[in-house]
C-alpha positions as CSV (number, residue, x, y, z in Angstrom):
1,M,-21.2,-13.3,-4.7
2,S,-17.3,-13.1,-4.8
3,F,-17.6,-10.7,-7.6
4,G,-19.7,-8.2,-5.3
5,N,-17.1,-8.5,-2.6
6,N,-14.1,-7.8,-5.0
7,L,-16.1,-5.1,-6.1
8,G,-16.9,-3.5,-2.5
9,N,-13.2,-4.1,-1.5
10,S,-11.8,-2.2,-4.5
11,Y,-14.1,0.5,-3.8
12,Q,-13.1,0.8,-0.2
13,L,-9.4,0.7,-1.2
14,S,-10.0,3.4,-4.0
15,V,-11.9,5.7,-1.3
16,I,-8.7,5.1,1.3
17,S,-6.2,5.9,-1.2
18,Y,-8.3,9.1,-2.2
19,Q,-8.6,10.2,1.3
20,E,-4.8,9.5,1.7
21,S,-4.0,11.7,-1.2
22,V,-6.1,14.6,0.2
23,I,-4.5,14.5,3.4
24,S,-1.2,14.4,1.7
25,Y,-2.3,17.4,-0.3
26,Q,-3.5,19.4,2.8
27,I,0.0,18.6,4.4
28,F,1.8,19.9,1.3
29,Y,-0.5,22.9,0.7
30,P,-1.8,23.6,4.3
31,H,-3.2,27.3,3.2
32,T,-5.5,26.2,0.4
33,P,-9.1,25.5,1.0
34,H,-10.4,22.1,1.5
35,P,-11.1,20.8,-2.1
36,T,-13.8,18.4,-1.2
37,S,-15.3,20.0,1.7
38,C,-18.6,19.6,0.0
39,S,-18.1,15.7,-0.6
40,P,-20.3,13.1,1.1
41,L,-17.2,11.1,1.8
42,W,-16.2,13.5,4.5
43,D,-19.8,13.7,6.4
């Protein structure tokens, strides 16, 4: 049970860090197209 919770928490943290990296990427390169416009994470 605790293993599943740890797995879910680490997955959420990885998704959050991924979104933060994409946001910082957009800030540094605002004129490039969105790299993950078709990703289900952004639905």
